[in-house]
PDB file of N, CA, C and O in Angstrom:
ATOM      1  N   UNK A   1       0.824  -1.199   0.000  1.00  0.00           N
ATOM      2  CA  UNK A   1       0.000   0.000   0.000  1.00  0.00           C
ATOM      3  C   UNK A   1       0.866   1.261   0.000  1.00  0.00           C
ATOM      4  O   UNK A   1       0.424   2.322  -0.439  1.00  0.00           O
ATOM      5  N   UNK A   2       2.059   1.143   0.478  1.00  0.00           N
ATOM      6  CA  UNK A   2       2.954   2.293   0.520  1.00  0.00           C
ATOM      7  C   UNK A   2       3.205   2.854  -0.883  1.00  0.00           C
ATOM      8  O   UNK A   2       3.269   4.070  -1.064  1.00  0.00           O
ATOM      9  N   UNK A   3       3.348   1.967  -1.877  1.00  0.00           N
ATOM     10  CA  UNK A   3       3.550   2.406  -3.251  1.00  0.00           C
ATOM     11  C   UNK A   3       2.350   3.194  -3.748  1.00  0.00           C
ATOM     12  O   UNK A   3       2.514   4.213  -4.418  1.00  0.00           O
ATOM     13  N   UNK A   4       1.142   2.734  -3.428  1.00  0.00           N
ATOM     14  CA  UNK A   4      -0.066   3.440  -3.847  1.00  0.00           C
ATOM     15  C   UNK A   4      -0.110   4.844  -3.248  1.00  0.00           C
ATOM     16  O   UNK A   4      -0.428   5.804  -3.950  1.00  0.00           O
ATOM     17  N   UNK A   5       0.197   4.969  -1.990  1.00  0.00           N
ATOM     18  CA  UNK A   5       0.191   6.289  -1.374  1.00  0.00           C
ATOM     19  C   UNK A   5       1.180   7.194  -2.093  1.00  0.00           C
ATOM     20  O   UNK A   5       0.902   8.367  -2.338  1.00  0.00           O
ATOM     21  N   UNK A   6       2.299   6.652  -2.415  1.00  0.00           N
ATOM     22  CA  UNK A   6       3.301   7.444  -3.105  1.00  0.00           C
ATOM     23  C   UNK A   6       2.787   7.894  -4.472  1.00  0.00           C
ATOM     24  O   UNK A   6       2.967   9.054  -4.843  1.00  0.00           O
ATOM     25  N   UNK A   7       2.147   6.991  -5.228  1.00  0.00           N
ATOM     26  CA  UNK A   7       1.635   7.360  -6.544  1.00  0.00           C
ATOM     27  C   UNK A   7       0.581   8.454  -6.426  1.00  0.00           C
ATOM     28  O   UNK A   7       0.666   9.462  -7.128  1.00  0.00           O
ATOM     29  N   UNK A   8      -0.409   8.279  -5.556  1.00  0.00           N
ATOM     30  CA  UNK A   8      -1.480   9.277  -5.483  1.00  0.00           C
ATOM     31  C   UNK A   8      -0.958  10.616  -4.977  1.00  0.00           C
ATOM     32  O   UNK A   8      -1.400  11.667  -5.441  1.00  0.00           O
ATOM     33  N   UNK A   9      -0.034  10.589  -4.039  1.00  0.00           N
ATOM     34  CA  UNK A   9       0.542  11.842  -3.549  1.00  0.00           C
ATOM     35  C   UNK A   9       1.348  12.535  -4.639  1.00  0.00           C
ATOM     36  O   UNK A   9       1.271  13.753  -4.802  1.00  0.00           O
ATOM     37  N   UNK A  10       2.120  11.748  -5.381  1.00  0.00           N
ATOM     38  CA  UNK A  10       2.914  12.314  -6.476  1.00  0.00           C
ATOM     39  C   UNK A  10       2.006  12.885  -7.564  1.00  0.00           C
ATOM     40  O   UNK A  10       2.264  13.964  -8.098  1.00  0.00           O
ATOM     41  N   UNK A  11       0.944  12.151  -7.885  1.00  0.00           N
ATOM     42  CA  UNK A  11       0.019  12.603  -8.917  1.00  0.00           C
ATOM     43  C   UNK A  11      -0.601  13.945  -8.536  1.00  0.00           C
ATOM     44  O   UNK A  11      -0.646  14.866  -9.352  1.00  0.00           O
ATOM     45  N   UNK A  12      -1.071  14.053  -7.315  1.00  0.00           N
ATOM     46  CA  UNK A  12      -1.681  15.312  -6.878  1.00  0.00           C
ATOM     47  C   UNK A  12      -0.649  16.440  -6.856  1.00  0.00           C
ATOM     48  O   UNK A  12      -0.942  17.560  -7.275  1.00  0.00           O
ATOM     49  N   UNK A  13       0.541  16.149  -6.374  1.00  0.00           N
ATOM     50  CA  UNK A  13       1.586  17.170  -6.307  1.00  0.00           C
ATOM     51  C   UNK A  13       1.953  17.665  -7.702  1.00  0.00           C
ATOM     52  O   UNK A  13       2.065  18.870  -7.928  1.00  0.00           O
ATOM     53  N   UNK A  14       2.141  16.738  -8.634  1.00  0.00           N
ATOM     54  CA  UNK A  14       2.507  17.135  -9.995  1.00  0.00           C
ATOM     55  C   UNK A  14       1.375  17.905 -10.681  1.00  0.00           C
ATOM     56  O   UNK A  14       1.619  18.885 -11.384  1.00  0.00           O
ATOM     57  N   UNK A  15       0.143  17.454 -10.471  1.00  0.00           N
ATOM     58  CA  UNK A  15      -1.001  18.140 -11.088  1.00  0.00           C
ATOM     59  C   UNK A  15      -1.100  19.571 -10.585  1.00  0.00           C
ATOM     60  O   UNK A  15      -1.247  20.501 -11.379  1.00  0.00           O
ATOM     61  N   UNK A  16      -1.021  19.754  -9.278  1.00  0.00           N
ATOM     62  CA  UNK A  16      -1.148  21.103  -8.727  1.00  0.00           C
ATOM     63  C   UNK A  16       0.070  21.961  -9.079  1.00  0.00           C
ATOM     64  O   UNK A  16      -0.057  23.167  -9.288  1.00  0.00           O
ATOM     65  N   UNK A  17       1.240  21.340  -9.143  1.00  0.00           N
ATOM     66  CA  UNK A  17       2.452  22.072  -9.525  1.00  0.00           C
ATOM     67  C   UNK A  17       2.327  22.630 -10.944  1.00  0.00           C
ATOM     68  O   UNK A  17       2.816  23.721 -11.236  1.00  0.00           O
ATOM     69  N   UNK A  18       1.672  21.876 -11.813  1.00  0.00           N
ATOM     70  CA  UNK A  18       1.464  22.315 -13.195  1.00  0.00           C
ATOM     71  C   UNK A  18       0.268  23.257 -13.327  1.00  0.00           C
ATOM     72  O   UNK A  18      -0.008  23.774 -14.409  1.00  0.00           O
ATOM     73  N   UNK A  19      -0.440  23.476 -12.216  1.00  0.00           N
ATOM     74  CA  UNK A  19      -1.579  24.379 -12.244  1.00  0.00           C
ATOM     75  C   UNK A  19      -2.789  23.802 -12.959  1.00  0.00           C
ATOM     76  O   UNK A  19      -3.610  24.544 -13.500  1.00  0.00           O
ATOM     77  N   UNK A  20      -2.901  22.472 -12.960  1.00  0.00           N
ATOM     78  CA  UNK A  20      -4.010  21.817 -13.638  1.00  0.00           C
ATOM     79  C   UNK A  20      -5.117  21.451 -12.661  1.00  0.00           C
ATOM     80  O   UNK A  20      -4.857  21.095 -11.512  1.00  0.00           O
ATOM     81  N   UNK A  21      -6.345  21.542 -13.131  1.00  0.00           N
ATOM     82  CA  UNK A  21      -7.472  21.005 -12.380  1.00  0.00           C
ATOM     83  C   UNK A  21      -7.590  19.533 -12.763  1.00  0.00           C
ATOM     84  O   UNK A  21      -7.020  19.106 -13.767  1.00  0.00           O
ATOM     85  N   UNK A  22      -8.324  18.756 -11.971  1.00  0.00           N
ATOM     86  CA  UNK A  22      -8.460  17.332 -12.269  1.00  0.00           C
ATOM     87  C   UNK A  22      -9.058  17.100 -13.650  1.00  0.00           C
ATOM     88  O   UNK A  22      -8.650  16.173 -14.350  1.00  0.00           O
ATOM     89  N   UNK A  23     -10.003  17.914 -14.046  1.00  0.00           N
ATOM     90  CA  UNK A  23     -10.617  17.739 -15.365  1.00  0.00           C
ATOM     91  C   UNK A  23      -9.591  17.974 -16.475  1.00  0.00           C
ATOM     92  O   UNK A  23      -9.627  17.292 -17.499  1.00  0.00           O
ATOM     93  N   UNK A  24      -8.684  18.921 -16.287  1.00  0.00           N
ATOM     94  CA  UNK A  24      -7.642  19.176 -17.280  1.00  0.00           C
ATOM     95  C   UNK A  24      -6.676  17.999 -17.357  1.00  0.00           C
ATOM     96  O   UNK A  24      -6.248  17.613 -18.445  1.00  0.00           O
ATOM     97  N   UNK A  25      -6.337  17.433 -16.208  1.00  0.00           N
ATOM     98  CA  UNK A  25      -5.484  16.248 -16.191  1.00  0.00           C
ATOM     99  C   UNK A  25      -6.165  15.108 -16.934  1.00  0.00           C
ATOM    100  O   UNK A  25      -5.530  14.402 -17.718  1.00  0.00           O
ATOM    101  N   UNK A  26      -7.448  14.932 -16.688  1.00  0.00           N
ATOM    102  CA  UNK A  26      -8.197  13.863 -17.354  1.00  0.00           C
ATOM    103  C   UNK A  26      -8.186  14.048 -18.871  1.00  0.00           C
ATOM    104  O   UNK A  26      -7.989  13.085 -19.612  1.00  0.00           O
ATOM    105  N   UNK A  27      -8.393  15.267 -19.328  1.00  0.00           N
ATOM    106  CA  UNK A  27      -8.384  15.534 -20.771  1.00  0.00           C
ATOM    107  C   UNK A  27      -7.003  15.238 -21.351  1.00  0.00           C
ATOM    108  O   UNK A  27      -6.898  14.603 -22.400  1.00  0.00           O
ATOM    109  N   UNK A  28      -5.953  15.687 -20.685  1.00  0.00           N
ATOM    110  CA  UNK A  28      -4.590  15.472 -21.179  1.00  0.00           C
ATOM    111  C   UNK A  28      -4.219  13.995 -21.228  1.00  0.00           C
ATOM    112  O   UNK A  28      -3.462  13.574 -22.103  1.00  0.00           O
ATOM    113  N   UNK A  29      -4.745  13.206 -20.293  1.00  0.00           N
ATOM    114  CA  UNK A  29      -4.379  11.795 -20.217  1.00  0.00           C
ATOM    115  C   UNK A  29      -5.354  10.881 -20.936  1.00  0.00           C
ATOM    116  O   UNK A  29      -5.053   9.710 -21.166  1.00  0.00           O
ATOM    117  N   UNK A  30      -6.521  11.407 -21.294  1.00  0.00           N
ATOM    118  CA  UNK A  30      -7.528  10.570 -21.932  1.00  0.00           C
ATOM    119  C   UNK A  30      -8.308   9.717 -20.943  1.00  0.00           C
ATOM    120  O   UNK A  30      -9.020   8.794 -21.338  1.00  0.00           O
ATOM    121  N   UNK A  31      -8.175  10.024 -19.665  1.00  0.00           N
ATOM    122  CA  UNK A  31      -8.897   9.286 -18.631  1.00  0.00           C
ATOM    123  C   UNK A  31     -10.189  10.019 -18.282  1.00  0.00           C
ATOM    124  O   UNK A  31     -10.304  11.225 -18.498  1.00  0.00           O
ATOM    125  N   UNK A  32     -11.144   9.295 -17.750  1.00  0.00           N
ATOM    126  CA  UNK A  32     -12.375   9.908 -17.254  1.00  0.00           C
ATOM    127  C   UNK A  32     -12.020  10.684 -15.988  1.00  0.00           C
ATOM    128  O   UNK A  32     -11.239  10.200 -15.169  1.00  0.00           O
ATOM    129  N   UNK A  33     -12.587  11.891 -15.816  1.00  0.00           N
ATOM    130  CA  UNK A  33     -12.233  12.737 -14.681  1.00  0.00           C
ATOM    131  C   UNK A  33     -12.448  12.039 -13.345  1.00  0.00           C
ATOM    132  O   UNK A  33     -11.604  12.137 -12.454  1.00  0.00           O
ATOM    133  N   UNK A  34     -13.555  11.342 -13.197  1.00  0.00           N
ATOM    134  CA  UNK A  34     -13.837  10.666 -11.923  1.00  0.00           C
ATOM    135  C   UNK A  34     -12.767   9.611 -11.639  1.00  0.00           C
ATOM    136  O   UNK A  34     -12.328   9.458 -10.499  1.00  0.00           O
ATOM    137  N   UNK A  35     -12.352   8.889 -12.675  1.00  0.00           N
ATOM    138  CA  UNK A  35     -11.314   7.874 -12.501  1.00  0.00           C
ATOM    139  C   UNK A  35      -9.983   8.527 -12.126  1.00  0.00           C
ATOM    140  O   UNK A  35      -9.281   8.040 -11.239  1.00  0.00           O
ATOM    141  N   UNK A  36      -9.635   9.627 -12.798  1.00  0.00           N
ATOM    142  CA  UNK A  36      -8.396  10.338 -12.473  1.00  0.00           C
ATOM    143  C   UNK A  36      -8.434  10.827 -11.024  1.00  0.00           C
ATOM    144  O   UNK A  36      -7.427  10.764 -10.319  1.00  0.00           O
ATOM    145  N   UNK A  37      -9.589  11.311 -10.583  1.00  0.00           N
ATOM    146  CA  UNK A  37      -9.731  11.773  -9.198  1.00  0.00           C
ATOM    147  C   UNK A  37      -9.548  10.611  -8.227  1.00  0.00           C
ATOM    148  O   UNK A  37      -8.915  10.766  -7.183  1.00  0.00           O
ATOM    149  N   UNK A  38     -10.099   9.452  -8.566  1.00  0.00           N
ATOM    150  CA  UNK A  38      -9.966   8.289  -7.681  1.00  0.00           C
ATOM    151  C   UNK A  38      -8.525   7.788  -7.642  1.00  0.00           C
ATOM    152  O   UNK A  38      -8.073   7.292  -6.609  1.00  0.00           O
ATOM    153  N   UNK A  39      -7.802   7.909  -8.746  1.00  0.00           N
ATOM    154  CA  UNK A  39      -6.374   7.578  -8.728  1.00  0.00           C
ATOM    155  C   UNK A  39      -5.644   8.511  -7.769  1.00  0.00           C
ATOM    156  O   UNK A  39      -4.805   8.080  -6.978  1.00  0.00           O
ATOM    157  N   UNK A  40      -5.976   9.785  -7.853  1.00  0.00           N
ATOM    158  CA  UNK A  40      -5.323  10.787  -7.014  1.00  0.00           C
ATOM    159  C   UNK A  40      -5.671  10.604  -5.536  1.00  0.00           C
ATOM    160  O   UNK A  40      -4.862  10.912  -4.662  1.00  0.00           O
ATOM    161  N   UNK A  41      -6.855  10.110  -5.267  1.00  0.00           N
ATOM    162  CA  UNK A  41      -7.292   9.891  -3.889  1.00  0.00           C
ATOM    163  C   UNK A  41      -6.876   8.518  -3.362  1.00  0.00           C
ATOM    164  O   UNK A  41      -7.126   8.198  -2.200  1.00  0.00           O
ATOM    165  N   UNK A  42      -6.246   7.712  -4.206  1.00  0.00           N
ATOM    166  CA  UNK A  42      -5.796   6.397  -3.788  1.00  0.00           C
ATOM    167  C   UNK A  42      -6.901   5.359  -3.739  1.00  0.00           C
ATOM    168  O   UNK A  42      -6.730   4.304  -3.128  1.00  0.00           O
ATOM    169  N   UNK A  43      -8.039   5.642  -4.376  1.00  0.00           N
ATOM    170  CA  UNK A  43      -9.165   4.715  -4.360  1.00  0.00           C
ATOM    171  C   UNK A  43      -9.081   3.669  -5.467  1.00  0.00           C
ATOM    172  O   UNK A  43      -9.787   2.662  -5.416  1.00  0.00           O
ATOM    173  N   UNK A  44      -8.231   3.891  -6.460  1.00  0.00           N
ATOM    174  CA  UNK A  44      -8.009   2.925  -7.537  1.00  0.00           C
ATOM    175  C   UNK A  44      -6.516   2.749  -7.724  1.00  0.00           C
ATOM    176  O   UNK A  44      -5.729   3.673  -7.519  1.00  0.00           O
ATOM    177  N   UNK A  45      -6.148   1.545  -8.116  1.00  0.00           N
ATOM    178  CA  UNK A  45      -4.751   1.274  -8.448  1.00  0.00           C
ATOM    179  C   UNK A  45      -4.532   1.592  -9.922  1.00  0.00           C
ATOM    180  O   UNK A  45      -5.321   1.171 -10.768  1.00  0.00           O
ATOM    181  N   UNK A  46      -3.488   2.318 -10.234  1.00  0.00           N
ATOM    182  CA  UNK A  46      -3.216   2.608 -11.644  1.00  0.00           C
ATOM    183  C   UNK A  46      -2.680   1.364 -12.343  1.00  0.00           C
ATOM    184  O   UNK A  46      -1.954   0.574 -11.741  1.00  0.00           O
ATOM    185  N   UNK A  47      -3.036   1.192 -13.609  1.00  0.00           N
ATOM    186  CA  UNK A  47      -2.411   0.125 -14.384  1.00  0.00           C
ATOM    187  C   UNK A  47      -1.318   0.755 -15.247  1.00  0.00           C
ATOM    188  O   UNK A  47      -1.120   1.969 -15.224  1.00  0.00           O
ATOM    189  N   UNK A  48      -0.626  -0.071 -15.994  1.00  0.00           N
ATOM    190  CA  UNK A  48       0.494   0.431 -16.796  1.00  0.00           C
ATOM    191  C   UNK A  48       0.043   1.493 -17.792  1.00  0.00           C
ATOM    192  O   UNK A  48       0.776   2.448 -18.046  1.00  0.00           O
ATOM    193  N   UNK A  49      -1.149   1.342 -18.358  1.00  0.00           N
ATOM    194  CA  UNK A  49      -1.663   2.333 -19.304  1.00  0.00           C
ATOM    195  C   UNK A  49      -1.910   3.677 -18.648  1.00  0.00           C
ATOM    196  O   UNK A  49      -1.644   4.723 -19.241  1.00  0.00           O
ATOM    197  N   UNK A  50      -2.422   3.652 -17.417  1.00  0.00           N
ATOM    198  CA  UNK A  50      -2.661   4.898 -16.683  1.00  0.00           C
ATOM    199  C   UNK A  50      -1.343   5.622 -16.422  1.00  0.00           C
ATOM    200  O   UNK A  50      -1.236   6.832 -16.619  1.00  0.00           O
ATOM    201  N   UNK A  51      -0.354   4.870 -15.980  1.00  0.00           N
ATOM    202  CA  UNK A  51       0.948   5.464 -15.680  1.00  0.00           C
ATOM    203  C   UNK A  51       1.566   6.013 -16.960  1.00  0.00           C
ATOM    204  O   UNK A  51       2.160   7.091 -16.949  1.00  0.00           O
ATOM    205  N   UNK A  52       1.430   5.284 -18.059  1.00  0.00           N
ATOM    206  CA  UNK A  52       1.942   5.754 -19.345  1.00  0.00           C
ATOM    207  C   UNK A  52       1.269   7.045 -19.781  1.00  0.00           C
ATOM    208  O   UNK A  52       1.929   7.957 -20.279  1.00  0.00           O
ATOM    209  N   UNK A  53      -0.043   7.124 -19.595  1.00  0.00           N
ATOM    210  CA  UNK A  53      -0.779   8.338 -19.957  1.00  0.00           C
ATOM    211  C   UNK A  53      -0.332   9.516 -19.103  1.00  0.00           C
ATOM    212  O   UNK A  53      -0.200  10.635 -19.599  1.00  0.00           O
ATOM    213  N   UNK A  54      -0.098   9.262 -17.814  1.00  0.00           N
ATOM    214  CA  UNK A  54       0.367  10.331 -16.924  1.00  0.00           C
ATOM    215  C   UNK A  54       1.750  10.806 -17.368  1.00  0.00           C
ATOM    216  O   UNK A  54       2.039  12.003 -17.356  1.00  0.00           O
ATOM    217  N   UNK A  55       2.597   9.857 -17.758  1.00  0.00           N
ATOM    218  CA  UNK A  55       3.941  10.210 -18.211  1.00  0.00           C
ATOM    219  C   UNK A  55       3.869  11.069 -19.474  1.00  0.00           C
ATOM    220  O   UNK A  55       4.568  12.076 -19.584  1.00  0.00           O
ATOM    221  N   UNK A  56       3.025  10.668 -20.424  1.00  0.00           N
ATOM    222  CA  UNK A  56       2.883  11.454 -21.649  1.00  0.00           C
ATOM    223  C   UNK A  56       2.332  12.844 -21.358  1.00  0.00           C
ATOM    224  O   UNK A  56       2.756  13.823 -21.971  1.00  0.00           O
ATOM    225  N   UNK A  57       1.395  12.933 -20.430  1.00  0.00           N
ATOM    226  CA  UNK A  57       0.808  14.228 -20.086  1.00  0.00           C
ATOM    227  C   UNK A  57       1.838  15.155 -19.457  1.00  0.00           C
ATOM    228  O   UNK A  57       1.716  16.376 -19.548  1.00  0.00           O
ATOM    229  N   UNK A  58       2.850  14.579 -18.820  1.00  0.00           N
ATOM    230  CA  UNK A  58       3.878  15.384 -18.164  1.00  0.00           C
ATOM    231  C   UNK A  58       5.051  15.696 -19.084  1.00  0.00           C
ATOM    232  O   UNK A  58       5.955  16.440 -18.704  1.00  0.00           O
ATOM    233  N   UNK A  59       5.045  15.131 -20.294  1.00  0.00           N
ATOM    234  CA  UNK A  59       6.172  15.339 -21.195  1.00  0.00           C
ATOM    235  C   UNK A  59       6.216  16.785 -21.679  1.00  0.00           C
ATOM    236  O   UNK A  59       5.180  17.446 -21.742  1.00  0.00           O
ATOM    237  N   UNK A  60       7.399  17.280 -22.022  1.00  0.00           N
ATOM    238  CA  UNK A  60       7.522  18.672 -22.471  1.00  0.00           C
ATOM    239  C   UNK A  60       6.631  19.010 -23.661  1.00  0.00           C
ATOM    240  O   UNK A  60       6.075  20.108 -23.706  1.00  0.00           O
ATOM    241  N   UNK A  61       6.477  18.108 -24.623  1.00  0.00           N
ATOM    242  CA  UNK A  61       5.657  18.396 -25.806  1.00  0.00           C
ATOM    243  C   UNK A  61       4.209  18.635 -25.420  1.00  0.00           C
ATOM    244  O   UNK A  61       3.578  19.553 -25.942  1.00  0.00           O
ATOM    245  N   UNK A  62       3.671  17.828 -24.519  1.00  0.00           N
ATOM    246  CA  UNK A  62       2.262  17.994 -24.157  1.00  0.00           C
ATOM    247  C   UNK A  62       2.051  19.241 -23.314  1.00  0.00           C
ATOM    248  O   UNK A  62       0.974  19.836 -23.357  1.00  0.00           O
ATOM    249  N   UNK A  63       3.047  19.643 -22.558  1.00  0.00           N
ATOM    250  CA  UNK A  63       2.900  20.852 -21.750  1.00  0.00           C
ATOM    251  C   UNK A  63       2.782  22.082 -22.632  1.00  0.00           C
ATOM    252  O   UNK A  63       2.068  23.026 -22.295  1.00  0.00           O
ATOM    253  N   UNK A  64       3.479  22.075 -23.756  1.00  0.00           N
ATOM    254  CA  UNK A  64       3.465  23.246 -24.621  1.00  0.00           C
ATOM    255  C   UNK A  64       2.352  23.207 -25.649  1.00  0.00           C
ATOM    256  O   UNK A  64       1.823  24.249 -26.037  1.00  0.00           O
ATOM    257  N   UNK A  65       1.993  22.015 -26.090  1.00  0.00           N
ATOM    258  CA  UNK A  65       1.024  21.909 -27.165  1.00  0.00           C
ATOM    259  C   UNK A  65      -0.339  21.435 -26.714  1.00  0.00           C
ATOM    260  O   UNK A  65      -1.329  21.656 -27.412  1.00  0.00           O
ATOM    261  N   UNK A  66      -0.416  20.784 -25.558  1.00  0.00           N
ATOM    262  CA  UNK A  66      -1.690  20.282 -25.086  1.00  0.00           C
ATOM    263  C   UNK A  66      -2.145  19.010 -25.774  1.00  0.00           C
ATOM    264  O   UNK A  66      -3.284  18.584 -25.583  1.00  0.00           O
ATOM    265  N   UNK A  67      -1.280  18.390 -26.575  1.00  0.00           N
ATOM    266  CA  UNK A  67      -1.632  17.163 -27.281  1.00  0.00           C
ATOM    267  C   UNK A  67      -0.831  16.005 -26.710  1.00  0.00           C
ATOM    268  O   UNK A  67       0.399  16.000 -26.767  1.00  0.00           O
ATOM    269  N   UNK A  68      -1.528  15.035 -26.166  1.00  0.00           N
ATOM    270  CA  UNK A  68      -0.864  13.880 -25.584  1.00  0.00           C
ATOM    271  C   UNK A  68      -0.591  12.865 -26.678  1.00  0.00           C
ATOM    272  O   UNK A  68      -1.499  12.441 -27.392  1.00  0.00           O
ATOM    273  N   UNK A  69       0.674  12.478 -26.799  1.00  0.00           N
ATOM    274  CA  UNK A  69       1.040  11.412 -27.712  1.00  0.00           C
ATOM    275  C   UNK A  69       0.954  11.765 -29.182  1.00  0.00           C
ATOM    276  O   UNK A  69       0.994  10.864 -30.020  1.00  0.00           O
ATOM    277  N   UNK A  70       0.839  13.029 -29.528  1.00  0.00           N
ATOM    278  CA  UNK A  70       0.774  13.420 -30.927  1.00  0.00           C
ATOM    279  C   UNK A  70       2.037  14.172 -31.296  1.00  0.00           C
ATOM    280  O   UNK A  70       2.564  14.960 -30.511  1.00  0.00           O
ATOM    281  N   UNK A  71       2.511  13.918 -32.497  1.00  0.00           N
ATOM    282  CA  UNK A  71       3.688  14.628 -32.980  1.00  0.00           C
ATOM    283  C   UNK A  71       3.315  16.076 -33.275  1.00  0.00           C
ATOM    284  O   UNK A  71       2.176  16.358 -33.647  1.00  0.00           O
ATOM    285  N   UNK A  72       4.260  16.992 -33.113  1.00  0.00           N
ATOM    286  CA  UNK A  72       3.974  18.396 -33.433  1.00  0.00           C
ATOM    287  C   UNK A  72       3.587  18.551 -34.898  1.00  0.00           C
ATOM    288  O   UNK A  72       4.108  17.843 -35.760  1.00  0.00           O
ATOM    289  N   UNK A  73       2.690  19.462 -35.174  1.00  0.00           N
ATOM    290  CA  UNK A  73       2.269  19.728 -36.553  1.00  0.00           C
ATOM    291  C   UNK A  73       3.428  20.340 -37.321  1.00  0.00           C
ATOM    292  O   UNK A  73       4.165  21.174 -36.795  1.00  0.00           O
ATOM    293  N   UNK A  74       3.578  19.921 -38.559  1.00  0.00           N
ATOM    294  CA  UNK A  74       4.652  20.469 -39.383  1.00  0.00           C
ATOM    295  C   UNK A  74       4.198  21.771 -40.016  1.00  0.00           C
ATOM    296  O   UNK A  74       3.027  21.936 -40.356  1.00  0.00           O
ATOM    297  N   UNK A  75       5.130  22.686 -40.169  1.00  0.00           N
ATOM    298  CA  UNK A  75       4.804  23.999 -40.747  1.00  0.00           C
ATOM    299  C   UNK A  75       4.713  23.946 -42.248  1.00  0.00           C
ATOM    300  O   UNK A  75       4.446  24.964 -42.887  1.00  0.00           O
TER     301      UNK A  75
END
């Protein structure tokens, strides 16, 4: 359970550090807002896909463009 506490605490800390609301995090990750909130509250265990989506949402490209997992548009 210690790992879960660490994940939910880290998720909330990173989300608030980026100035995102839970709904914005959900949009960036492709997760349902209620599910993202339950991950943050430690009520659900994240699977590998959830962690991958969180990682993509935190990547530099998504922070600047708002597109998770999409290549930048070519000029």
